[in-house]
N, C-alpha and C positions, 0 to 999 in steps of 0.2 A: 741760505748759507748765511750763516750768525757774522758780523762782523763785529770787531772787540770795540767797548764802549770807546769813547774819547778819552774821557776821565780813568779810564783803566790806565793808560798805556801812558798816559804825560804826567809829566811832574812841573812845578814850577823851579825855575832858578835865581835864586838869588843873586842880580846884578852883580853885588859887589864879592862875589865867591870866583867871580871870571876874573883875570886876566884884566891888563885893557888893551893889550894887544888882541884878544876873542871878543872882549866887547863890543869894542870896534869893528869888529868882522865880522858877527852876529849884526848889529846894525846896520852896516852896510848893506852885505846881502836882503836885511831886512829891505830896505828902501830900494833898492835897485828891482828887487822882485814885486815892490808894489805899482810899479809902472810910471809912467809920463805922469806930470803935476798939470794940473788941466784947470789951474787958478788964474787971477787975471794978470799978476806976476808972477815969474819962474822965480822959482826958490832957489840960492846955489844949493847944492850939495850938500856941503860941509855946515851949511845951516839944518839942514834937515838932518846932521849926523848930531848934533846940538839941541834939537829938540826932540829929539828920541831919548839923548841921554836924559835931560830935564824931565821928560815923562819920564821915566823909571826912575831917578832919583827920589820923581814927589810922589810916586805912589802909583800913577795912573796909568800905568804901564805895566806890563811885567812879560819878563820871558820864561819863554816854555819849551822841554823837552819831549818832542814823542819819539819816545823808542821804538814804537814801530815803524815808523816814520823814517827815525836816525838821520833830525832835524829839527834845528831851532825854530820857532816865532816869535814873535813879541803880540799881546795879547793886551787891548785896553782893559784897564778893570772892570768897565762895562761888557764885553763880552760876555755873551750865553754862555761858552764852554768854559772860561774860565771859573762861573758860579758854578757850572756842575761839579768843576773839579776843586772846590771849595768846601760843598757840601759833603765827597766824599770822605775826606781829610779831617 
């Protein structure tokens, strides 16, 4: 059975097109989904939120929406899935 190609069902969502409340919710959900921090020093949750916001604003990360899964994700600019998406567009 053929599965849909990632790049056929995923679109990039400009972070600045989201309301501040929705952006915050997407970032928080992403951080919670990523799991436990295994570094030597525990990073406070709000600091993690700020880091992700900075990555989005600097272009080091991007929000994508998967129409098939009806979910958002945040990908590093180096993520191969994002490169595949860019090739199609």
